[in-house]
C-alpha positions as CSV (number, residue, x, y, z in Angstrom):
1,M,15.1,85.4,76.6
2,K,16.7,84.3,74.2
3,N,15.8,87.4,72.1
4,L,17.4,88.8,75.1
5,L,20.8,87.4,75.5
6,K,20.8,87.7,71.4
7,T,20.5,91.5,72.0
8,F,23.1,90.6,74.4
9,A,25.3,89.5,72.7
10,V,25.4,91.5,69.5
11,V,25.8,94.5,71.7
12,A,29.2,92.9,73.2
13,T,30.2,91.7,70.1
14,L,30.0,95.6,68.7
15,T,31.5,96.8,71.4
16,L,35.1,94.5,71.9
17,T,35.2,93.9,68.7
18,P,36.6,95.8,65.3
19,L,34.0,96.7,62.6
20,M,35.2,95.2,59.2
21,A,32.6,97.7,57.0
22,A,35.7,100.6,58.2
23,G,38.6,98.4,57.8
24,E,41.2,100.9,56.2
25,Y,41.2,103.4,58.8
26,V,43.1,102.0,62.1
27,N,40.7,102.4,64.8
28,N,37.7,100.9,63.0
29,D,35.7,100.5,66.3
30,I,34.7,103.9,66.5
31,L,32.2,104.1,63.5
32,I,29.5,101.0,63.0
33,S,27.5,100.8,59.7
34,A,24.0,101.1,59.1
35,E,23.7,97.8,58.1
36,D,25.3,96.7,61.5
37,A,22.7,99.7,63.3
38,M,20.0,98.2,62.4
39,G,19.4,95.6,63.8
40,L,20.0,97.4,67.2
41,V,17.1,100.0,66.7
42,G,15.0,99.0,69.3
43,K,17.0,96.8,71.3
44,K,17.6,97.3,75.6
45,N,20.4,98.5,77.0
46,V,21.0,100.7,73.5
47,M,20.3,104.5,72.5
48,F,20.4,105.8,69.5
49,V,21.2,109.4,69.9
50,S,21.0,112.4,67.6
51,G,23.2,115.6,67.6
52,D,21.8,118.3,64.9
53,S,19.0,120.3,66.3
54,D,16.1,119.9,67.7
55,D,13.7,121.1,64.6
56,V,15.8,118.6,62.4
57,Y,15.4,116.1,64.9
58,K,11.4,116.7,64.6
59,L,11.6,116.5,60.5
60,G,13.0,113.0,60.8
61,H,15.1,111.1,63.2
62,I,15.9,106.9,64.5
63,K,12.7,105.1,65.7
64,G,13.5,105.5,69.7
65,S,16.6,107.6,69.4
66,V,16.9,111.4,71.9
67,E,18.4,114.5,70.6
68,M,21.4,116.0,72.2
69,Y,22.3,119.2,69.8
70,A,26.1,118.9,69.9
71,H,26.1,123.0,69.9
72,H,24.2,122.6,72.9
73,L,26.5,120.9,75.2
74,H,29.3,122.5,75.6
75,H,28.0,124.4,78.9
76,S,29.2,128.4,79.5
77,D,27.8,131.3,80.9
78,I,26.6,134.5,79.3
79,T,30.6,136.3,79.0
80,G,32.1,132.7,77.6
81,E,33.4,131.2,80.6
82,M,33.2,127.5,81.3
83,H,33.2,126.8,84.8
84,C,34.5,123.3,84.4
85,A,36.7,123.2,81.9
86,P,38.0,121.5,79.9
87,L,35.2,119.2,80.4
88,Y,31.8,120.1,78.1
89,R,29.6,120.3,81.3
90,C,30.6,120.0,85.1
91,I,29.6,116.6,86.4
92,D,26.4,117.3,88.4
93,D,24.9,118.4,85.2
94,A,26.7,116.1,83.1
95,E,25.1,113.3,85.2
96,Q,22.0,115.0,84.7
97,Y,21.6,115.6,81.2
98,I,22.3,112.3,80.4
99,G,20.1,111.0,82.0
100,S,17.4,112.4,81.3
101,K,17.9,111.4,78.5
102,G,17.4,107.5,78.9
103,I,21.3,106.8,79.0
104,D,22.7,104.8,82.0
105,N,26.7,103.8,82.4
106,D,25.3,100.0,80.8
107,T,24.1,102.0,78.0
108,L,25.2,101.3,74.0
109,V,25.9,105.3,72.8
110,I,25.1,105.0,68.9
111,A,25.4,108.6,68.0
112,Y,24.3,109.7,64.8
113,D,23.6,113.4,62.7
114,D,22.0,113.5,59.0
115,F,24.8,112.4,57.8
116,K,27.5,114.3,57.9
117,G,29.6,114.1,61.4
118,P,30.1,116.9,63.0
119,N,26.7,117.3,65.2
120,A,27.7,113.3,65.6
121,T,31.2,113.7,66.4
122,G,30.1,116.4,69.4
123,V,27.8,113.9,70.8
124,Y,30.9,111.3,70.4
125,S,33.2,113.4,72.0
126,F,31.0,114.2,75.2
127,F,30.3,111.1,76.3
128,Q,34.2,109.9,75.7
129,S,35.0,112.1,78.0
130,Y,32.9,111.3,81.3
131,G,34.5,108.5,79.9
132,H,31.4,106.5,78.9
133,K,32.5,102.8,77.1
134,N,30.0,101.5,74.6
135,L,29.9,104.1,72.0
136,K,29.7,104.1,68.4
137,I,29.6,106.5,65.9
138,L,27.3,105.8,62.8
139,N,28.5,106.4,59.4
140,G,26.5,107.8,57.5
141,G,23.6,108.6,59.9
142,R,20.1,109.2,59.4
143,N,20.8,109.2,55.9
144,A,22.5,105.7,56.1
145,M,19.8,104.3,57.9
146,M,17.3,105.4,55.4
147,Q,19.2,103.9,51.9
148,V,19.0,100.5,54.0
149,D,16.0,100.5,55.7
150,P,13.4,97.9,52.8
151,A,9.9,99.6,55.2
152,Q,11.5,103.1,53.2
153,A,11.9,102.6,50.1
154,K,8.8,100.9,49.8
155,Y,7.3,103.3,51.4
156,D,9.2,105.9,48.7
157,A,7.6,103.8,45.9
158,I,3.8,103.9,47.2
159,K,5.6,108.0,47.7
160,D,6.2,108.0,44.2
161,E,2.9,107.0,42.6
162,L,1.1,109.2,44.6
163,K,2.6,111.9,43.1
164,A,2.4,110.3,39.7
165,E,-1.5,109.9,40.4
166,K,-1.9,113.7,41.5
167,S,-0.1,114.6,38.7
168,N,-2.2,113.1,36.5
169,S,-5.0,114.6,38.4
170,K,-4.2,118.0,38.1
171,A,-2.7,117.6,34.4
172,A,-6.6,116.4,33.1
173,K,-8.2,119.0,35.5
174,K,-5.8,122.2,33.8
175,E,-7.2,120.9,30.6
176,L,-10.6,121.1,31.3
177,K,-10.4,124.8,33.7
178,N,-8.0,126.1,30.4
179,A,-11.4,125.0,28.1
180,A,-13.6,127.0,30.0
181,Q,-11.2,130.0,30.7
182,E,-10.7,130.2,26.5
183,K,-14.2,128.9,26.1
184,T,-13.4,126.0,24.0
185,K,-15.5,123.7,23.9
186,L,-14.2,119.7,24.3
187,S,-16.4,116.8,22.8
188,A,-18.5,115.2,25.1
189,K,-15.9,112.2,24.7
190,K,-12.9,114.1,25.9
191,K,-14.5,115.9,28.3
192,A,-15.6,112.1,29.8
193,E,-12.3,110.7,29.4
194,L,-11.0,113.9,31.8
195,D,-13.8,113.8,34.1
196,K,-12.7,109.9,34.2
197,I,-9.2,110.4,34.6
198,I,-9.7,112.4,37.8
199,S,-12.5,110.1,38.8
200,V,-10.0,107.2,38.8
201,S,-7.0,109.3,40.3
202,E,-8.4,110.8,43.1
203,K,-9.6,106.8,44.0
204,A,-6.2,106.5,43.6
205,Q,-4.7,108.7,45.7
206,K,-6.8,107.8,48.7
207,A,-6.1,103.5,48.5
208,L,-2.3,105.3,48.3
209,E,-2.3,107.1,51.3
210,A,-4.1,104.6,53.6
211,K,-1.2,103.0,52.2
212,L,1.1,105.4,53.0
213,K,0.5,105.8,55.8
214,A,0.1,101.8,56.9
215,A,4.0,101.6,55.7
216,E,5.1,104.8,57.7
217,K,4.1,102.7,61.0
218,D,7.3,100.6,59.5
219,L,10.0,103.2,58.8
220,I,12.8,103.9,60.7
221,V,13.1,107.0,60.5
222,V,10.1,108.6,61.5
223,K,8.8,112.8,62.1
224,G,8.0,113.4,65.4
225,E,8.6,114.8,68.8
226,E,11.3,112.7,71.0
227,H,10.1,110.0,73.8
228,V,11.8,108.8,76.7
229,T,11.8,107.8,80.0
230,P,14.7,109.5,82.1
231,K,17.2,106.9,84.2
232,K,19.8,107.7,86.6
233,Y,23.6,108.1,85.0
234,K,26.7,108.3,87.6
235,I,30.3,109.9,86.1
236,D,32.9,108.1,88.2
237,Q,35.6,110.9,88.4
238,K,38.5,108.2,87.9
239,N,36.9,107.4,84.6
240,I,37.1,111.1,83.2
241,D,39.3,110.3,79.8
242,L,40.9,114.8,79.6
243,S,43.3,112.7,76.6
244,F,41.1,114.0,73.9
245,I,39.6,117.5,75.1
246,A,41.7,120.7,75.8
247,A,41.0,123.7,77.8
248,K,42.3,127.1,76.7
249,E,45.2,127.4,78.8
250,E,47.1,124.3,76.5
251,V,45.5,126.3,73.2
252,K,47.2,129.5,74.5
253,H,50.9,127.6,75.0
254,A,50.5,126.0,72.2
255,M,49.7,129.0,70.3
256,E,52.7,130.8,71.5
257,D,55.3,128.0,70.4
258,I,53.5,128.1,67.0
259,L,53.9,131.9,66.7
260,K,57.6,131.2,67.9
261,N,58.4,128.6,66.1
262,G,56.7,128.4,62.5
263,K,56.8,125.0,60.6
264,D,58.8,124.4,63.8
265,S,56.6,124.1,66.3
266,K,55.8,121.0,68.0
267,F,52.1,122.2,67.7
268,V,49.0,122.4,65.2
269,I,46.0,124.0,65.8
270,I,42.8,123.6,63.4
271,D,40.0,126.3,63.0
272,A,37.6,123.5,61.7
273,R,35.2,127.0,60.8
274,G,34.6,128.8,57.6
275,M,36.0,131.9,56.8
276,A,33.5,134.4,57.2
277,E,33.7,132.9,61.2
278,I,37.6,133.0,60.4
279,I,37.9,136.8,59.0
280,G,35.6,138.3,62.0
281,E,33.0,139.0,59.3
282,R,30.4,136.5,60.9
283,K,30.3,136.8,64.6
284,M,28.2,133.9,66.6
285,D,25.9,134.1,69.7
286,N,27.1,136.1,72.6
287,V,30.6,136.2,71.6
288,A,32.4,139.6,72.2
289,R,34.9,139.4,68.8
290,G,35.6,137.7,65.9
291,G,38.2,136.4,64.0
292,H,40.5,133.7,65.1
293,V,43.7,131.9,67.2
294,P,46.9,133.8,65.4
295,G,49.0,130.8,64.2
296,S,45.8,128.3,63.3
297,T,45.7,126.3,60.4
298,F,42.5,126.9,58.3
299,M,40.8,124.0,57.2
300,E,37.0,124.0,57.3
301,W,35.7,120.5,58.2
302,N,33.5,120.1,55.6
303,K,37.5,118.8,53.8
304,I,37.4,115.5,55.7
305,S,33.4,114.9,55.6
306,D,32.4,112.6,52.4
307,M,29.6,114.9,50.8
308,E,29.8,113.0,47.9
309,N,28.8,109.4,49.0
310,K,26.7,110.4,52.1
311,K,29.3,109.5,54.8
312,S,30.8,111.1,57.9
313,F,34.2,111.2,56.7
314,K,36.2,110.6,53.8
315,S,38.2,106.7,53.4
316,A,41.3,106.5,55.6
317,T,43.6,107.3,51.5
318,A,41.9,110.3,51.5
319,L,42.0,111.7,55.0
320,K,46.0,110.8,54.9
321,E,46.0,113.3,51.7
322,V,44.4,116.5,52.9
323,Y,45.8,116.3,56.3
324,A,49.6,115.7,54.8
325,K,48.6,118.4,52.1
326,Y,47.8,120.8,55.2
327,G,51.3,119.7,56.9
328,I,49.5,117.8,60.0
329,T,51.4,115.5,61.1
330,K,51.9,112.4,63.5
331,D,54.8,114.1,65.0
332,K,52.6,117.2,66.3
333,T,50.5,117.8,69.5
334,I,47.1,118.9,67.6
335,Y,44.3,121.2,68.9
336,A,41.3,121.5,66.3
337,Y,38.3,124.7,67.5
338,C,35.1,126.2,65.9
339,M,32.2,127.7,67.7
340,V,31.6,125.3,70.6
341,G,34.2,122.2,70.2
342,A,31.1,119.8,69.7
343,G,30.8,119.7,66.4
344,R,33.2,121.0,63.6
345,G,36.3,120.9,66.2
346,S,35.8,117.6,67.5
347,E,34.7,116.5,63.3
348,H,38.4,116.6,62.7
349,I,39.8,115.1,66.5
350,T,37.7,111.8,65.1
351,A,39.1,111.9,61.9
352,L,42.5,111.7,63.1
353,K,41.5,109.5,65.8
354,L,40.3,106.7,63.0
355,L,43.9,107.4,61.3
356,G,45.4,106.6,64.3
357,Y,46.5,110.1,65.8
358,E,46.9,110.0,69.4
359,N,48.2,113.5,70.3
360,I,44.8,115.2,69.8
361,K,42.6,117.5,72.0
362,V,39.4,119.0,70.9
363,F,39.3,122.4,72.2
364,T,36.0,122.6,74.5
365,G,35.9,126.1,74.9
366,S,37.0,127.0,71.6
367,W,35.6,130.2,69.9
368,D,32.8,131.1,72.3
369,V,35.6,131.0,75.0
370,W,38.4,132.4,73.6
371,G,36.6,135.3,72.1
372,N,34.8,136.1,74.9
373,D,38.6,136.4,77.1
374,M,39.8,139.7,76.1
375,N,42.8,138.7,77.6
376,L,43.3,136.4,74.8
377,P,44.5,137.8,71.4
378,I,42.9,137.4,67.9
379,K,43.3,138.1,64.8
380,K,41.1,138.5,61.3
């Protein structure tokens, strides 16, 4: 009972108070550090949610977590029509899907991905839009958890030992093989030395493999399938938050204002995709047309993710500098889009929220909707 109360206390603290680890951001409470998240793995009423694909999840995920691939959170039909826009999914569909992942309304959801950020922010934006309050993004994702996990350090050390033993054995076998092929006569002493290296190494390998298997059980990041017990999730329509999501009508209005007023427009539309998508050279999924929304500002998502330090976002200072460079200021109403909104587009909106921007929205339909609507203009 005492342990359960401690868990609730930790969850409440993380939900209600700013996280000092990210102190330079205005909205500190969006992020959770790996150090703080470690104590919540496996706790009741806490669910880590991977925004990466199922294949990536199986190769390595936080123990007990579930997979909600960000690219699949947005639901549209084959023509790119979202029937409950700007919501990512219709309410009944979202309720069923969230509940199927073992999440209820009281669950603290911690969104994560490998470390880059977009897929974690996709999960964050998805839950935020339905009014889910207990919500965090794991800064640095799966990689950060591995860095602070003492069991991982132990596992990696054993793995390095095993690699060294295999290398020793391989080198000795190769020397024996080369001598046989070249018909070079080895001295009895040399052959005995090589045979001993192989024998000792192979015994050591077996012992290390057993230690590695035992150490694997303590890892925070594990391989394998998702295991989940479904729960019931209910979305209260009064709590739905449309303040950070937008449908195509809003974006179209912003585009028209930008084309009319240029730099004096009160709007900015960020295209977070790569240049091959922007110029229409690369088309994805079932989208009829390639290109971009006229008047967009091209700012690929990786300009704000901290690749060097493997964190989901650059520092506040670096973010301010890059947004200032592109003329993205707090006095503007800002829309961001990518292919489906939950991902590269939501990475921008979350970064801007960290900086204290208020008039920011992710275009949940993104290019999947815009590129399929023949009534909307495009540029290449």
